Backbone as ProteinMPNN parsed JSONL, in Angstrom:
{"seq_chain_A": "MKGAILPTRSEQQLVHACIDLLRLHGALALRINAGMAWVGAGAARRPVRLAPEGTSDILGLLPGGRFVAIEAKRPGGTLRPAQVAFLAEVTARGGLALCVTNETELCNALKIALET", "coords_chain_A": {"N_chain_A": [[12.728, -20.404, 26.979], [14.631, -18.094, 28.324], [17.897, -18.336, 28.925], [17.423, -20.71, 29.879], [18.823, -23.946, 30.309], [19.689, -26.503, 28.24], [19.254, -29.832, 28.404], [22.521, -32.217, 27.347], [23.039, -33.891, 24.447], [23.97, -37.586, 24.405], [26.146, -39.766, 22.448], [25.461, -41.61, 21.669], [22.341, -41.183, 21.031], [23.005, -39.118, 19.49], [23.358, -41.187, 17.348], [21.274, -42.71, 17.059], [19.877, -41.196, 15.878], [20.309, -40.275, 13.405], [20.835, -42.653, 11.808], [17.535, -42.705, 12.085], [17.009, -40.764, 10.248], [19.126, -41.187, 7.932], [17.695, -44.172, 7.27], [14.886, -42.459, 6.734], [15.565, -40.894, 4.238], [15.454, -43.043, 2.618], [17.647, -44.842, 2.893], [20.036, -48.015, 3.486], [20.942, -48.242, 6.681], [23.256, -49.086, 8.851], [24.214, -49.326, 12.787], [27.471, -49.827, 13.591], [29.453, -51.387, 16.293], [32.75, -50.801, 17.068], [36.181, -51.676, 18.266], [36.463, -53.87, 21.121], [34.91, -57.052, 22.799], [34.106, -59.104, 24.734], [34.135, -62.714, 24.79], [33.109, -66.242, 26.015], [33.296, -67.611, 29.195], [35.209, -68.282, 32.106], [38.014, -70.105, 32.038], [37.666, -70.24, 29.408], [37.351, -67.73, 28.344], [37.623, -65.221, 26.324], [38.694, -62.522, 24.35], [37.327, -60.483, 21.269], [37.225, -58.836, 18.773], [35.074, -56.524, 17.453], [34.761, -54.953, 15.316], [36.793, -53.802, 12.598], [39.303, -50.855, 13.891], [39.134, -48.115, 14.366], [36.415, -47.601, 12.128], [33.62, -46.288, 11.305], [30.65, -45.253, 13.033], [28.118, -45.729, 11.678], [27.784, -47.193, 9.311], [26.315, -47.223, 5.722], [24.602, -47.836, 2.658], [23.149, -45.474, 0.652], [20.223, -44.189, -1.879], [20.586, -45.765, -4.598], [23.251, -46.467, -4.62], [25.762, -45.756, -2.844], [27.981, -45.492, -0.71], [27.976, -45.165, 2.517], [29.748, -43.781, 5.498], [29.457, -42.662, 8.655], [30.597, -40.81, 11.032], [29.96, -40.051, 14.253], [30.013, -37.822, 16.65], [29.827, -35.591, 20.37], [29.397, -32.334, 20.732], [32.428, -30.245, 20.401], [34.098, -33.205, 20.508], [36.279, -34.648, 19.694], [38.105, -36.552, 16.519], [39.518, -39.813, 16.659], [42.356, -40.585, 15.298], [42.831, -43.428, 13.799], [39.802, -43.099, 12.992], [39.89, -40.605, 11.624], [41.691, -41.823, 9.268], [39.57, -44.121, 8.077], [37.886, -42.614, 7.829], [39.026, -41.049, 5.498], [39.718, -42.732, 3.711], [36.933, -44.025, 3.209], [36.406, -41.588, 1.524], [38.123, -41.534, -0.627], [37.307, -43.317, -1.685], [35.288, -42.866, -3.305], [32.731, -42.868, -1.56], [30.684, -41.348, 0.449], [31.789, -39.651, 3.369], [31.752, -38.667, 6.528], [31.921, -36.41, 9.276], [29.974, -35.921, 12.436], [27.853, -33.689, 14.682], [25.199, -32.967, 14.529], [21.711, -33.247, 13.565], [21.292, -32.137, 11.716], [23.611, -31.467, 10.378], [24.3, -33.775, 9.001], [21.417, -33.905, 7.736], [22.53, -32.071, 5.85], [24.265, -32.794, 4.305], [22.756, -34.725, 3.584], [21.534, -33.954, 1.248], [22.922, -32.622, -0.766], [24.186, -34.77, -1.637], [22.35, -36.829, -2.857], [21.223, -35.138, -4.537], [23.143, -35.468, -6.479]], "CA_chain_A": [[12.701, -20.034, 28.439], [15.674, -17.242, 28.598], [18.927, -18.874, 29.958], [17.528, -22.068, 29.967], [20.221, -24.88, 29.97], [19.662, -28.055, 27.27], [20.526, -31.167, 28.659], [23.295, -32.891, 26.082], [22.369, -35.616, 23.986], [24.83, -38.222, 24.469], [26.602, -40.263, 21.306], [24.328, -42.698, 21.194], [21.368, -40.401, 20.773], [22.745, -38.863, 18.288], [23.934, -42.308, 16.066], [19.866, -43.09, 16.948], [18.557, -39.979, 15.155], [20.793, -40.195, 12.209], [19.923, -43.763, 11.348], [16.996, -42.717, 11.601], [17.469, -39.635, 9.374], [19.14, -42.068, 6.794], [16.626, -44.563, 6.823], [13.805, -41.355, 6.161], [16.112, -40.974, 2.847], [15.97, -44.36, 1.531], [18.914, -45.286, 2.876], [20.462, -48.498, 4.52], [22.136, -47.548, 7.736], [23.674, -49.791, 9.795], [25.163, -49.276, 13.88], [28.731, -50.508, 13.936], [30.332, -51.382, 17.198], [34.042, -51.487, 17.148], [36.013, -52.464, 19.813], [36.526, -55.427, 21.921], [33.979, -57.627, 23.334], [34.676, -60.315, 25.685], [32.617, -63.996, 25.048], [32.936, -67.145, 26.857], [33.788, -68.058, 30.707], [36.331, -68.725, 32.888], [39.442, -70.63, 31.308], [37.552, -70.46, 27.421], [36.526, -66.353, 28.331], [38.712, -64.625, 25.145], [38.845, -60.91, 23.418], [36.93, -60.549, 20.199], [37.523, -57.936, 17.857], [34.058, -56.341, 16.419], [34.844, -54.167, 13.775], [38.367, -52.356, 12.745], [40.125, -49.846, 14.919], [38.505, -46.156, 13.716], [35.3, -48.336, 11.818], [32.637, -45.521, 11.736], [29.242, -45.664, 13.89], [27.236, -46.006, 11.212], [27.881, -47.529, 7.724], [25.419, -47.97, 4.973], [24.02, -47.424, 0.957], [22.313, -44.405, -0.173], [19.546, -44.519, -2.592], [21.364, -45.527, -5.966], [24.247, -47.708, -4.378], [27.07, -44.718, -2.655], [28.316, -45.909, 0.666], [28.546, -44.165, 3.733], [29.734, -43.926, 6.837], [29.199, -41.302, 10.094], [31.063, -40.791, 12.868], [28.704, -39.226, 15.142], [30.332, -36.789, 17.947], [28.842, -34.695, 20.576], [30.229, -30.951, 19.839], [33.741, -30.176, 20.985], [34.401, -33.773, 20.11], [37.463, -35.204, 18.526], [38.282, -38.262, 15.841], [40.937, -40.018, 16.717], [44.006, -41.028, 14.256], [41.764, -44.357, 12.927], [38.316, -42.431, 12.559], [40.226, -39.951, 10.705], [42.13, -42.667, 8.254], [38.927, -44.703, 7.852], [36.774, -41.505, 6.68], [39.496, -40.706, 4.322], [39.497, -43.869, 3.114], [35.781, -43.692, 1.899], [36.34, -40.508, 0.802], [39.265, -41.88, -1.534], [36.829, -44.332, -2.438], [34.282, -42.462, -3.951], [31.585, -42.528, -0.962], [30.306, -40.325, 1.384], [32.081, -39.77, 4.727], [31.049, -37.772, 7.757], [31.755, -36.41, 10.52], [28.624, -35.01, 12.555], [27.768, -33.322, 15.333], [24.01, -32.921, 14.604], [21.19, -34.252, 12.515], [21.28, -31.041, 10.98], [24.684, -31.472, 9.375], [23.77, -34.744, 8.116], [20.451, -33.399, 6.346], [22.329, -31.296, 4.777], [25.156, -33.793, 3.366], [22.635, -35.675, 2.098], [20.357, -33.18, 0.418], [23.871, -32.417, -1.248], [24.764, -36.028, -1.71], [21.315, -37.454, -3.064], [20.998, -34.42, -5.708], [24.003, -35.496, -7.508]], "C_chain_A": [[13.991, -19.343, 28.237], [16.517, -18.019, 29.45], [18.83, -20.291, 30.406], [18.584, -23.079, 29.911], [19.535, -26.724, 29.114], [20.126, -28.863, 27.751], [21.432, -31.54, 26.952], [23.096, -33.872, 25.969], [23.577, -36.37, 24.108], [25.167, -38.632, 22.962], [25.817, -40.556, 20.705], [22.859, -41.912, 20.63], [21.478, -40.112, 19.933], [23.095, -39.831, 17.204], [22.158, -42.298, 15.529], [18.933, -42.46, 15.915], [19.479, -40.068, 14.214], [20.652, -41.347, 11.893], [18.374, -43.521, 10.848], [16.383, -41.809, 10.145], [17.95, -40.696, 7.869], [18.323, -43.45, 6.539], [14.887, -43.915, 6.074], [14.525, -40.825, 4.947], [16.034, -42.153, 2.323], [16.999, -45.175, 1.906], [19.103, -46.562, 3.441], [21.218, -48.11, 5.631], [22.512, -48.922, 8.834], [24.312, -49.691, 11.012], [26.285, -50.226, 13.905], [29.201, -50.418, 15.142], [31.619, -51.598, 16.997], [34.589, -51.505, 18.427], [36.194, -53.518, 19.864], [35.223, -55.748, 22.87], [34.346, -59.068, 23.568], [33.212, -61.796, 25.504], [33.186, -65.671, 25.668], [32.907, -66.836, 28.203], [34.827, -68.349, 31.099], [37.728, -69.04, 31.811], [38.972, -70.223, 29.275], [37.198, -68.491, 27.402], [37.897, -65.769, 26.866], [37.807, -63.038, 24.571], [38.435, -61.287, 22.052], [36.894, -59.236, 19.995], [36.003, -57.677, 16.62], [33.765, -55.557, 15.594], [36.603, -53.36, 13.713], [38.488, -51.356, 13.744], [39.366, -48.827, 13.579], [37.395, -46.574, 12.647], [34.366, -46.777, 12.366], [31.397, -45.961, 12.505], [28.545, -46.125, 13.124], [28.265, -46.119, 9.786], [26.826, -48.192, 7.102], [25.318, -47.559, 3.324], [22.709, -46.538, 0.892], [21.358, -44.939, -1.795], [20.547, -44.441, -4.411], [22.839, -46.05, -5.594], [25.498, -47.238, -3.254], [27.047, -45.295, -1.263], [28.433, -45.29, 1.112], [29.037, -44.232, 4.965], [30.521, -42.739, 7.933], [29.854, -41.561, 11.28], [30.676, -39.65, 13.452], [29.715, -38.769, 16.397], [29.663, -35.6, 18.669], [29.89, -32.807, 20.13], [31.477, -30.546, 20.865], [34.643, -31.388, 21.378], [35.469, -34.029, 18.852], [37.504, -36.175, 17.656], [39.708, -38.187, 16.202], [41.525, -40.553, 15.525], [43.253, -42.368, 13.169], [40.882, -44.186, 12.716], [39.258, -41.75, 11.41], [40.789, -40.726, 8.935], [40.812, -43.389, 7.396], [37.885, -43.503, 7.081], [37.489, -40.64, 5.195], [39.431, -41.674, 3.687], [38.133, -44.195, 1.986], [35.779, -43.405, 1.232], [37.186, -40.896, -0.655], [38.331, -42.609, -2.57], [35.71, -44.255, -3.329], [32.515, -42.443, -2.853], [31.882, -41.539, -0.164], [31.074, -40.529, 3.193], [32.184, -38.358, 5.733], [31.606, -37.669, 8.888], [31.069, -35.437, 11.729], [28.361, -34.869, 13.648], [25.904, -33.39, 15.948], [23.365, -33.184, 13.959], [21.083, -33.407, 11.257], [22.334, -30.675, 9.847], [24.559, -32.467, 8.568], [22.654, -34.468, 7.128], [21.098, -32.628, 5.263], [23.837, -31.771, 4.023], [24.21, -34.112, 2.458], [21.54, -34.8, 1.401], [21.292, -32.684, -0.983], [24.063, -34.046, -2.461], [23.387, -36.745, -2.869], [20.926, -36.634, -4.32], [21.8, -34.83, -6.497], [23.942, -37.003, -8.005]], "O_chain_A": [[14.78, -20.204, 27.849], [16.117, -18.399, 30.55], [19.663, -20.946, 31.034], [19.43, -22.698, 29.102], [19.084, -27.738, 29.646], [21.353, -28.966, 27.749], [21.071, -31.222, 25.819], [22.95, -34.759, 26.811], [24.523, -35.626, 23.85], [24.578, -37.965, 22.111], [25.374, -40.167, 19.624], [22.438, -42.365, 19.566], [20.618, -40.379, 19.093], [23.149, -39.349, 16.073], [21.712, -42.066, 14.405], [17.892, -42.809, 15.359], [19.218, -38.868, 14.133], [19.685, -41.139, 11.16], [17.922, -43.878, 9.761], [15.562, -42.169, 9.301], [17.176, -40.878, 6.929], [18.373, -43.806, 5.361], [14.082, -44.481, 5.335], [13.762, -39.982, 4.474], [16.741, -42.277, 1.323], [17.246, -46.195, 1.264], [18.187, -46.657, 4.258], [22.293, -47.568, 5.375], [21.647, -49.517, 9.477], [25.475, -49.992, 10.744], [26.067, -51.393, 14.228], [29.513, -49.254, 15.394], [31.832, -52.768, 16.68], [33.951, -51.406, 19.475], [36.153, -54.273, 18.892], [34.635, -54.899, 23.54], [34.762, -59.923, 22.785], [32.035, -61.862, 25.861], [34.298, -65.732, 25.143], [32.47, -65.719, 28.477], [35.586, -68.793, 30.238], [38.242, -68.255, 31.014], [39.704, -70.036, 28.303], [36.791, -68.032, 26.335], [39.036, -66.234, 26.841], [36.613, -62.748, 24.497], [38.986, -62.257, 21.532], [36.571, -58.462, 20.896], [35.802, -58.221, 15.534], [32.64, -55.404, 15.119], [37.252, -52.675, 14.503], [37.499, -51.134, 14.442], [39.206, -48.926, 12.363], [37.326, -45.581, 11.923], [34.429, -46.292, 13.496], [31.197, -47.175, 12.553], [28.028, -47.157, 13.551], [29.164, -45.375, 9.393], [26.35, -49.266, 7.471], [26.232, -46.843, 2.915], [21.542, -46.892, 1.055], [21.736, -45.804, -2.586], [20.956, -43.488, -5.074], [23.63, -45.976, -6.535], [26.189, -48.137, -2.775], [25.953, -45.543, -0.757], [29.046, -44.354, 0.597], [28.43, -45.094, 5.601], [31.636, -42.218, 7.963], [29.659, -42.332, 12.219], [31.012, -38.496, 13.184], [30.136, -39.702, 17.081], [29.058, -34.731, 18.041], [30.801, -32.521, 19.352], [31.317, -30.589, 22.085], [35.598, -31.257, 22.144], [35.479, -33.75, 17.653], [36.702, -37.028, 18.036], [40.599, -37.338, 16.178], [40.709, -41.025, 14.733], [43.175, -42.228, 11.948], [40.461, -45.101, 12.008], [39.366, -42.333, 10.332], [40.433, -40.34, 7.821], [40.861, -43.318, 6.168], [37.304, -43.606, 6.002], [36.955, -39.985, 4.3], [38.839, -41.392, 2.646], [38.095, -44.447, 0.781], [35.452, -43.957, 0.182], [36.745, -40.463, -1.719], [38.422, -42.597, -3.797], [35.224, -45.186, -3.971], [31.431, -42.094, -3.32], [32.957, -40.956, -0.023], [30.816, -41.445, 3.974], [32.684, -37.263, 5.472], [31.836, -38.665, 9.573], [31.551, -34.327, 11.957], [28.509, -35.95, 14.218], [25.437, -33.665, 17.053], [24.023, -33.678, 13.043], [20.86, -33.795, 10.111], [22.184, -29.973, 8.847], [24.676, -32.232, 7.365], [22.784, -34.7, 5.926], [20.63, -32.449, 4.138], [24.394, -31.017, 3.226], [24.276, -34.027, 1.232], [20.557, -35.439, 1.028], [20.74, -32.404, -2.047], [24.045, -34.159, -3.687], [23.904, -37.222, -3.88], [20.331, -37.253, -5.202], [21.365, -34.666, -7.636], [24.631, -37.368, -8.958]]}, "name": "protein", "num_of_chains": 1, "seq": "MKGAILPTRSEQQLVHACIDLLRLHGALALRINAGMAWVGAGAARRPVRLAPEGTSDILGLLPGGRFVAIEAKRPGGTLRPAQVAFLAEVTARGGLALCVTNETELCNALKIALET"}
């Protein structure tokens, strides 16, 4: 349909699609929630850090044991400095670190990573 506007996907939808794709390629893939959550009630209520700041949306292991970290962003989204630092650390240690805006980007990276 010419001129049709497709609905934009949320980052959450992209994260789930990436996890599905990783699993189809035989990877262990886990959704990671960074930031803070509140536990308890009343005076016992307190914040708990879920994961260190900058931790990628998806962490996993590719077949063969290579570590993978994937940050999902909507098109035009930008990485925060802590996210850039986390991905750089993963890369420096030999892992596969990616920021993707769609599944095709992940699929292309996996083809290369799984061939080596």
